C-alpha positions in Angstrom: -53.5 -24.9 -117.0 -54.6 -24.4 -120.8 -57.0 -27.0 -120.9 -58.7 -26.2 -117.7 -60.2 -22.8 -118.8 -63.6 -23.0 -119.9 -64.6 -24.0 -123.6 -67.4 -22.2 -125.3 -70.4 -24.2 -125.5 -73.9 -23.7 -127.2 -76.1 -25.2 -124.3 -79.5 -25.8 -127.3 -77.0 -27.1 -129.5 -76.0 -29.6 -126.4 -77.7 -33.2 -126.1 -78.4 -33.1 -122.5 -78.3 -36.6 -121.9 -74.9 -36.9 -122.3 -73.6 -34.5 -120.0 -72.1 -36.0 -117.6 -72.1 -32.8 -115.2 -75.1 -31.4 -114.9 -73.7 -28.8 -112.5 -71.2 -28.1 -115.4 -71.6 -29.0 -118.7 -68.1 -27.7 -120.0 -68.2 -24.1 -119.9 -68.6 -23.9 -116.1 -72.5 -23.7 -116.8 -74.8 -25.7 -115.1 -77.1 -27.6 -117.5 -80.0 -26.0 -115.4 -79.2 -22.4 -115.9 -82.5 -21.4 -118.2 -84.9 -22.8 -115.2 -88.1 -20.9 -114.7 -90.5 -21.6 -111.8 -92.3 -23.8 -113.8 -89.2 -25.7 -114.9 -88.7 -26.5 -111.5 -92.2 -27.6 -110.3 -92.4 -30.1 -113.1 -88.7 -31.3 -111.5 -90.0 -31.9 -108.6 -93.4 -33.6 -109.3 -91.7 -35.7 -111.8 -89.7 -37.4 -109.0 -92.3 -37.7 -106.4 -94.9 -39.4 -108.8 -91.7 -41.6 -109.8 -91.1 -42.5 -106.2 -94.7 -42.7 -105.2 -95.2 -45.4 -108.0 -92.1 -47.4 -106.8 -92.7 -46.8 -103.5 -96.3 -47.7 -103.9 -95.3 -51.7 -105.8 -92.9 -52.4 -103.0 -95.4 -51.8 -100.0 -97.6 -53.6 -101.4 -95.1 -56.6 -102.5 -98.3 -58.1 -104.7 -97.3 -59.6 -108.4 -101.0 -58.8 -109.2 -100.8 -55.2 -107.9 -97.7 -53.3 -109.2 -99.6 -49.8 -109.7 -103.3 -48.1 -108.9 -105.5 -46.6 -111.1 -105.2 -42.6 -111.9 -108.1 -41.9 -110.2 -106.8 -42.7 -106.8 -103.5 -40.7 -107.4 -105.1 -37.4 -105.0 -105.1 -39.9 -102.5 -102.0 -41.7 -102.6 -100.5 -38.1 -102.9 -101.7 -37.2 -99.7 -100.7 -40.5 -97.9 -97.2 -40.3 -99.0 -96.4 -37.0 -99.0 -98.3 -35.1 -96.6 -99.9 -32.7 -99.1 -102.7 -32.7 -101.3 -102.5 -32.7 -105.3 -104.3 -29.6 -106.4 -104.4 -28.9 -110.0 -105.4 -25.3 -109.9 -101.6 -24.8 -108.9 -100.9 -26.1 -112.2 -103.6 -24.1 -114.4 -105.2 -27.7 -115.0 -108.5 -29.3 -114.4 -107.8 -32.9 -113.4 -105.0 -35.0 -112.3 -104.8 -36.2 -115.7 -103.8 -33.4 -117.3 -101.5 -32.8 -114.5 -99.9 -36.7 -115.6 -99.9 -35.2 -119.2 -97.0 -33.2 -118.5 -95.0 -35.6 -117.8 -94.9 -37.9 -120.3 -91.0 -38.5 -120.2 -91.5 -40.3 -117.1 -94.7 -41.2 -116.1 -97.9 -41.7 -118.4 -101.6 -43.1 -118.3 -102.3 -46.2 -119.8 -105.0 -45.5 -122.3 -107.2 -48.8 -122.0 -106.4 -49.7 -118.0 -106.4 -45.9 -116.4 -103.7 -47.1 -114.4 -99.8 -45.3 -113.8 -96.9 -46.4 -115.9 -93.7 -45.0 -114.7 -91.2 -45.0 -118.2 -88.0 -44.7 -115.3 -86.3 -47.7 -114.0 -86.1 -47.8 -110.6 -82.5 -47.3 -109.7 -82.2 -44.1 -112.0 -80.4 -40.9 -110.7 -81.4 -37.8 -109.4 -79.1 -36.2 -112.9 -81.2 -38.1 -115.5 -84.9 -36.1 -114.0 -82.5 -32.9 -114.4 -81.6 -34.0 -118.0 -86.1 -34.7 -118.4 -86.3 -31.3 -117.5 -84.5 -29.4 -119.4 -85.3 -31.6 -122.6 -88.9 -30.7 -121.5 -88.4 -27.2 -121.4 -86.4 -26.9 -124.8 -89.3 -28.7 -126.3 -91.4 -26.1 -125.1 -89.7 -23.1 -126.5 -89.5 -24.5 -129.6 -93.4 -24.6 -130.1 -93.4 -20.9 -128.6 -90.9 -19.9 -131.2 -93.6 -22.0 -133.6 -96.4 -19.7 -132.4 -97.8 -22.5 -130.2 -99.6 -21.0 -127.6 -100.7 -23.7 -125.9 -97.1 -24.6 -124.8 -96.6 -21.9 -122.4 -96.8 -22.9 -118.7 -97.9 -20.2 -115.7 -98.6 -22.0 -112.7 -99.6 -20.4 -110.0 -97.1 -19.4 -107.5 -97.3 -20.2 -103.9 -97.4 -16.6 -101.3 -94.8 -17.0 -98.9 -96.1 -17.2 -95.8 -94.6 -14.3 -93.2 -92.8 -15.3 -89.9 -95.6 -14.8 -86.9 -95.2 -11.8 -85.4 -96.1 -10.6 -81.6 -99.3 -8.8 -82.1 -98.3 -4.4 -81.5 -101.0 -3.1 -79.3 -102.2 0.9 -79.6 -100.5 2.8 -77.0 -103.6 4.3 -75.9 -104.7 0.8 -74.9 -101.5 -0.4 -73.5 -97.8 0.4 -72.4 -95.4 0.8 -75.1 -91.7 -0.1 -74.8 -89.2 2.9 -75.3 -85.5 1.7 -75.6 -82.9 4.1 -75.1 -79.2 3.7 -76.4 -77.2 2.9 -73.2 -80.0 2.2 -71.1 -82.7 -0.3 -70.1 -85.9 -0.4 -72.0 -88.6 1.7 -70.2 -92.4 1.0 -70.1 -94.5 3.8 -70.5 -98.3 2.7 -69.5 -100.5 5.0 -71.2 -103.5 6.1 -68.5 -107.5 4.7 -68.8 -109.6 7.6 -68.1 -112.0 4.9 -66.9 -109.8 3.9 -64.4 -109.6 6.2 -60.9 -107.6 5.9 -58.3 -108.2 4.3 -55.0 -107.7 5.5 -51.8 -106.8 3.8 -49.1 -107.7 5.1 -45.4 -104.8 2.9 -43.2 -106.7 3.6 -40.2 -109.7 2.3 -41.7 -108.0 -0.5 -43.0 -106.2 -1.2 -39.9 -110.1 -1.6 -37.8 -111.1 -3.5 -40.3 -108.6 -5.9 -40.2 -108.7 -6.1 -36.7 -112.4 -6.4 -36.3 -112.1 -9.0 -38.9 -109.3 -11.1 -36.9 -111.6 -10.5 -33.9 -114.4 -12.6 -35.8 -112.3 -15.3 -36.8 -113.1 -18.7 -34.5 -110.6 -19.3 -32.3 -109.1 -22.9 -33.1 -108.6 -25.0 -29.7 -106.3 -27.7 -29.8 -107.4 -31.6 -30.1 -108.4 -32.9 -26.6 -107.5 -36.3 -25.8 -110.4 -38.9 -24.9 -110.4 -39.8 -21.0 -109.0 -42.8 -20.2 -112.6 -44.3 -19.1 -111.7 -46.6 -16.0 -114.3 -49.8 -15.2 -116.8 -48.3 -11.9 -116.8 -50.5 -9.3 -120.2 -50.4 -7.2 -119.7 -51.6 -3.4 -116.0 -51.4 -3.3 -114.8 -53.1 -0.7 -112.6 -51.3 1.5 -110.3 -53.4 2.9 -108.0 -53.7 -0.8 -107.8 -55.3 -3.9 -110.0 -58.4 -4.8 -107.2 -61.3 -5.5 -108.2 -63.2 -8.5 -109.8 -66.1 -8.2 -112.7 -64.8 -5.6 -115.7 -64.3 -5.6 -118.0 -61.6 -3.0 -120.9 -63.3 -2.0 -124.2 -61.9 -2.1 -125.1 -61.0 1.4 -121.9 -59.3 2.2 -122.4 -57.5 -1.1 -125.4 -55.8 0.3 -124.6 -55.9 3.6 -122.4 -53.0 3.4 -118.4 -52.5 3.1 -116.3 -55.5 4.2 -114.7 -54.8 7.2 -110.3 -55.1 7.2 -109.2 -58.4 7.2 -107.7 -60.5 4.2 -109.6 -63.9 3.3 -107.7 -66.7 2.0 -108.6 -69.0 -0.4 -110.9 -71.7 0.5 -112.9 -70.0 2.8 -116.5 -69.7 2.9 -116.9 -67.4 5.8 -118.9 -64.4 5.1 -117.5 -62.4 7.0 -113.8 -62.1 7.0 -112.0 -62.5 10.9 -109.4 -60.7 12.4 -105.8 -62.3 11.7 -104.6 -65.6 9.8 -106.7 -67.9 8.8 -105.8 -71.8 7.5 -106.5 -73.1 4.5 -109.3 -76.5 4.9 -110.7 -74.7 8.2 -114.3 -74.5 8.8 -114.8 -71.0 10.8 -118.0 -70.4 13.0 -119.8 -67.6 12.7 -119.0 -66.1 16.1 -116.2 -64.0 16.5 -113.0 -65.1 18.1 -109.8 -67.5 17.6 -110.3 -70.8 16.2 -108.3 -73.2 18.2 -107.0 -76.4 17.0 -108.1 -79.7 18.3 -106.3 -80.8 22.0 -105.2 -84.5 22.6 -105.0 -86.1 26.1 -101.8 -87.1 26.6 -101.7 -91.2 27.6 -99.3 -92.0 30.6 -97.6 -95.2 32.1 -99.7 -94.9 34.7 -103.2 -94.8 33.2 -103.5 -91.0 34.2 -104.0 -88.8 31.4 -103.5 -84.4 31.2 -105.5 -82.6 29.4 
């Protein structure tokens, strides 16, 4: 159990790259216990540039284009991280001045101006924490030696408060009053510009009735009347059989007399009775008798 007790270790005398666990250097104290706001910002920026340059190389997949020029850093930084790279946040004038703070992880080639990453692609997160701690110690030693340029003062972001519902003045709008154990009560402030409107019930009823009387009466739709064919000089004898035509003389002389016209007859005036087809009817009225034959006998005579 005595071996489990933390030992007294001086963090400043400890080699950061020999630490196995950045959350516990052996005494229960994390390696980043002395980090300040600037140290955390540089740690995040160091990881962002590391992922950016390696991600660009994998996305382009071109042997001749392993990286990009330092003047294109703001563009690709915004493209990959969806935020602007502002040197003023780091109290610097240009992006190259910011990259100069991270010489342990990334640098700009003096001849070509291209970004170069010093950290391998398979490196872990703990390695970046160790780099940030080593950089912090170096700055602290320079400050102790009287080098004021080693001090970093980054501009802190002002946290944006959460949006709240607008509170209106009680003189202009209602005020909600909550009493413990009761339902909320809304108190509506009086507006001196608004005057109460008095409605006369008799006048309102008369106006409503007059308006309803003026309303047009909507009648139901009437079906179109059935159009029947008009017969001129219709015969009183009955319906006309199909296939028969009424002679013009019969149409001009007036309505036909009662009777039935059989097919094949050419009489202009129907005659009472049934007419056989194929017989020519004289114009005189009367019954048409069939032709009689004389019966011959063996005596040579005949009866009519």
